[in-house]
C-alpha angles and dihedrals in degrees: 000000000000127000132212120242120213109272123199120195139193134163145212125192091269104029147036119215121208120188112196111201101218116132118212093002120182134194093024112191122183125180125188120189125194096241089062103268113146120187128185132184134167144149119253126225092272093046096261116147119243121191140161139161126204129197097213124215095251143011120288138200108246092201089057094056115106132181125203114188118206135178095265104023147003119242116208120193113198121195114221116226091227126028111247143098119279119221089224140350099255133055093230120079092216121109109280122247115278092248091062115085139163115261100226091181090064098030118124128177121225095254092045092054091058094049092044093051091047091051093043090057090052099040101033114234097339117122116252123238102227115222096006120125133169098235098055117159091199093081096093110119092016119128113230126192113234095244090051090054090056091049090054091051096241 
């Protein structure tokens, strides 16, 4: 009998990211089909079989699906066929299985993705600080350390 590992998911307009929490996994097998069927199987550290299949919300590009195994988890990057934001991960509107959860560490809203990609092109690969600007009028009553004041040019 196979078990289900914990699966965290997040999306961008062009990709879906699945993080499968399965330490020391062996014999990892991932299959992506154009109609949006994603299948995963692997052996756990004690030889137990883990398997799950997901009918994703939209079609995907199998050649754009990549898997990166790590010591603690496996990260799967799935290329969407068409750029756009999905309303949910799965095709079905039913409540998802309990092992499927949102990956809040990788989550990005539609408007955040645009501002992050704009900033990334200006600042290289550094993460953008959404909503932060140098000429903020909200600093009244805020305590600033002296070295931070110098860095800001005040």
